[in-house]
Each structure stands twice: as structure tokens, then as C-alpha cells.
C-alpha positions in Angstrom: -29.6 -7.2 4.8 -27.2 -4.6 6.6 -26.2 -1.9 5.6 -22.5 -2.6 4.2 -22.7 -5.9 3.2 -25.0 -3.9 0.7 -23.3 -1.5 0.2 -20.2 -3.2 -1.0 -22.6 -5.5 -3.7 -23.6 -2.3 -4.8 -19.4 -1.4 -5.7 -19.2 -4.3 -7.3 -22.3 -4.1 -9.1 -21.0 -0.6 -10.2 -17.4 -2.1 -11.4 -19.5 -5.0 -13.3 -21.6 -2.3 -15.2 -18.2 0.6 -15.3 -16.3 -2.8 -17.3 -19.3 -3.8 -19.7 -19.4 0.1 -20.4 -15.3 0.0 -21.4 -15.9 -3.3 -22.9 -18.3 -2.4 -25.2 -18.5 -0.5 -28.9 -19.9 1.9 -29.2 -21.2 1.4 -32.4 -25.0 1.1 -30.1 -25.5 3.7 -28.3 -28.8 2.4 -27.1 -27.2 -0.1 -25.1 -24.7 2.4 -24.1 -27.3 4.1 -22.8 -28.8 2.2 -20.8 -25.9 0.6 -19.4 -25.7 4.5 -18.5 -28.7 4.8 -17.0 -27.6 1.5 -15.1 -24.9 3.0 -13.5 -26.7 6.1 -12.2 -29.7 3.2 -10.4 -27.2 2.3 -8.3 -25.0 5.2 -8.2 -28.7 6.4 -6.9 -29.8 3.4 -4.1 -25.7 3.7 -2.9 -26.6 7.3 -1.7 -29.9 6.2 -0.8 -28.1 3.7 2.2 -25.7 5.6 2.6 -28.5 7.9 4.5 -30.1 5.2 6.2 -26.8 3.9 8.0 -26.5 4.7 11.6 -24.0 8.0 12.6 -22.8 6.4 16.4 -24.2 8.0 19.0 -22.2 10.3 21.3 -22.2 7.7 23.9 -21.2 5.1 21.6 -18.4 7.2 20.2 -16.7 8.0 23.6 -17.3 4.4 25.0 -14.6 3.3 21.6 -12.8 6.4 22.8 -12.4 5.1 26.5 -11.4 1.7 25.6 -9.4 2.4 22.5 -6.8 5.0 25.1 -7.3 2.6 27.9 -3.9 1.7 29.0 -4.1 -1.9 30.6 -1.4 -3.0 34.0 -1.2 -6.0 34.8 -1.7 -6.1 38.6 1.6 -6.0 40.3 3.8 -9.7 41.9 3.1 -10.6 45.5 6.8 -12.4 46.4 6.6 -15.7 48.1 7.6 -14.7 51.9 9.4 -17.8 53.6 10.1 -17.7 57.2 14.2 -16.8 57.1 16.5 -18.9 60.0 19.1 -17.0 61.2 21.8 -18.1 63.2 20.8 -15.5 66.7 17.3 -18.2 66.4 19.8 -21.4 66.7 21.8 -20.2 69.4 
């Protein structure tokens, strides 16, 4: 699985756990503690995935910057040359 996809899924899981924690009654501290542990584990997994994401190399950054700033100029249009008839040619 790609790192970006894993990060998206971990973020979604974190949101779901937070939602359950908000809705769950405060009367069960054991369950809330388990949910907090699960949320902490998801946070650690997210940090681990972020560390594995390779940063772009300098050459790739240069190439991306060059491509983004390059201005494309369309080639000049050539006009079609037609022979002109002058009045002096007819005489």
C-alpha cells in the first residue's frame, strides 16, 4: 500500500475513534481508556508512516521547479507567400 493511501486511512480511523470517544458515556472509564490507547496507537502508526515517506531528491525538485516555471511559447506562424502580379509584368 502506498504511504499516502495509508495516511488517509489512518486519518479516517483517527477521526472515527475520536467520534466514538465523544459519543461514549463517561460512565465507563475502562472503555474510554481503551479508546484512548487505540487513538494513541493510530497516532504512532501515522508517525511511522510519515517517516517512511521518501522525500523528493534535489534533482526531482529542480526538475519540478523547472517544469512549473517554464513558459511555453508557440512557434511563429509562417505566412503563405503568393506570387504577386504587377502591372509592369503585363506590359
